[in-house]
C-alpha positions, 0 to 999 in steps of 0.5 A: 474491433477498433484499434485502441480496444485491440492495443488494450486486448494485446497488452492483456495478452502480453501480461498474461504471458507471465506465469509462476513458472515463466516469471520473466520472459524475453521480448522475443519469446513475448512476440512469440506467445502473442503473435505480435510483430517484434515492433508491435511487441516492443511498442507495447511492452514500452507502453506497459513499462512506463505505466510500471505494470512490467519492468525491464531488467537492464542487465539481462533484457528480460521482462517481468511483472511490474510494482503497479501490478504488486499493487493491485494484488493488495488493493483486491485484497483490501477491498475483499478480505481486509476490510471485513476482517479488520472490523472486529479488530477496529472495534476492539481497539476503539472500546479499549482506548476510546479513541479514533480508529481508522484502517487505511490503505495506500493510493499513490502518494496518499493513504485513502480511510476505508473505515473509521470508528469515532472515539466515544469522546469525540474530536474533529480530525481531518480524516473522513470516510474515503478521504485521502491524506499525505502519506508522508505526513500521517502515521497511517501513511508513514505506517505503510511507506516504512515497510515498502521496498526501498525503490518503491518508497523512494519513488513515492517520496520523490513526487514530493513532501508538502509541508503542512506544520512545522513538524512535517518531514520534508527531506527524503533523508529526514524520513528515511531516518525516521523509517528506521525508528518505525522499522525498529518499534514496528509503528509509526507516529505522528506528533502533530506532523499533519494537524496541529494539536493531533497526534496518532500512532499506526502500524502496518498489516502485512501479508507473507512476503512481507508487503504492507497491505494496509495500516491501523491508526489510533489518533486524537487530541496532543494532550490525551495522546501524548508519547508516553500514552501512545508507547502504553497503546503500542503493544495492543496495536502491534498484537491487533495488526499481527492477528489480522495480518495472520488472518488474512493469510488464512483468508487467501487460499495457500495454493492460489495463483497470484499471477492469475489473480494480478491479470484479472485485477488488471483487465478491470483496471486498464 
């Protein structure tokens, strides 16, 4: 077995040490379980920590699974359960409001459009199936970002907030203020923040944590989606994401070992 393959195998063995019963472990405990020299365990843990697959508590020195693995859980759920469960809801919103309806998931600093249904009155939008758009400048992205844990949100915003129109939010402070409004009303609004003359509203699909798995957005020309119209649509959108969130929770067996699912996902992703 080559050294790189062996290193991957040992890294996966380290991740498999963490369970529901033992969510935190010391380096010595990990080295013992995986049968590694402490120096090797330290090197592998440092690599996993740099990639956010594990995190180390600076006060206790104990390791636990990191945010990257949490995100991978949600990617798995998105592609398996979320897409299939969401399509009927997207269709109903499209039929009710005759505007473009999108399902998006977060990927680093962008949102990826995993499903979309065009409105009956077609209008050219930047969003296309499989396309990535900046999370901070779109209603879809802002709806997800606003509901992330503080540390994860700030980490994403720190990577840059490019200006796309005169209305694009470009500072962390300004985004935090907008985040407060999003959390208060439950949905995000983009008034020509990514594209001129295009408005949108979006709300997150949350799991039971609650953590944003995805968002559903409705977008169209600014003249058809002024703030007054957005406020009229919002209750239906919020009801839709609430129903979908409940369906997602029911689709995941209550006794599922998410740690094991995380590890399985990591095996396919490293």
